[in-house]
C-alpha positions in Angstrom: 16.5 -5.6 -1.7 13.1 -6.4 0.2 11.7 -4.9 3.3 8.0 -5.1 4.4 6.5 -1.8 4.0 2.5 -0.6 4.5 0.7 2.0 5.9 1.4 0.7 9.7 4.9 1.5 9.3 4.9 5.1 8.6 6.4 7.0 5.8 10.2 6.0 5.7 10.5 3.2 8.3 13.9 3.3 9.8 15.0 5.4 6.5 15.4 2.6 4.1 13.3 4.4 1.3 15.9 7.4 1.8 18.7 5.0 1.8 17.3 3.3 -1.3 17.1 6.3 -3.0 20.5 7.5 -2.4 22.0 4.4 -3.9 19.7 4.2 -6.8 17.5 1.2 -5.9 13.9 1.1 -6.3 12.1 -0.7 -3.4 10.0 -3.3 -3.7 6.9 -3.0 -1.4 5.7 -6.7 -0.2 3.0 -7.6 2.2 1.4 -4.1 1.7 -1.5 -5.5 3.6 0.7 -6.6 6.6 -0.3 -10.3 6.4 -3.9 -9.4 5.9 -4.1 -7.3 9.3 -5.0 -4.0 7.1 -7.5 -5.5 5.6 -9.4 -5.7 8.6 -8.2 -2.3 10.2 -10.7 -0.3 11.8 -8.9 2.9 10.7 -8.4 2.0 7.1 -11.9 0.8 7.4 -13.0 4.1 8.5 -11.3 5.8 5.9 -12.6 3.7 3.3 -16.5 3.9 4.2 -16.1 7.6 3.5 -14.7 7.2 -0.2 -16.9 3.6 -0.6 -13.6 1.9 -0.8 -12.3 -1.5 1.3 -9.6 -1.2 4.2 -7.1 -2.9 2.1 -8.0 -0.8 -1.0 -6.9 2.5 1.7 -3.8 0.6 2.9 -2.5 0.0 -0.9 -3.2 3.4 -2.2 -1.7 4.9 0.9 1.6 3.2 -0.7 0.8 4.3 -4.3 0.5 8.0 -2.6 3.4 8.0 -0.4 6.6 9.4 -0.6 7.5 6.1 -2.4 6.1 6.7 -5.7 9.0 4.8 -7.2 8.1 1.8 -5.4 7.0 -1.4 -6.9 4.0 -2.8 -4.9 3.8 -6.6 -5.1 0.4 -8.0 -4.2 -1.6 -11.4 -4.9 -4.8 -13.1 -4.3 -6.4 -16.1 -5.1 -9.9 -14.0 -5.3 -10.6 -12.9 -8.8 -12.6 -10.0 -7.1 -9.8 -9.0 -4.7 -7.3 -8.8 -7.6 -10.0 -6.4 -9.2 -9.9 -4.2 -6.0 -6.2 -4.0 -6.2 -6.3 -2.7 -9.7 -8.9 -0.1 -8.9 -6.2 1.3 -6.3 -4.4 3.2 -8.9 -7.9 4.7 -10.3 -7.7 8.5 -10.6 -11.2 8.5 -9.6 -10.5 9.0 -5.4 -7.9 10.4 -3.3 -7.2 9.9 0.4 
């Protein structure tokens, strides 16, 4: 089952993560950047500036650090540089 899930929705939008866990279902986060809106988010950019990261990396790191640790995060890009940044989200070198 797929639902949009990203930082703008909060920790457990409509309780779907809790429901999935109770049924043993691993959620998949697609559109983790809200169709690109979070890549230009002022709030994410501000946080990213403090960590030398992009707004997109902040939004994706939020997913990786959220309560949804069992979640698969699906992303894609036509830019090799953006794909490299996506992988760097999982680096242990920074915390939000």
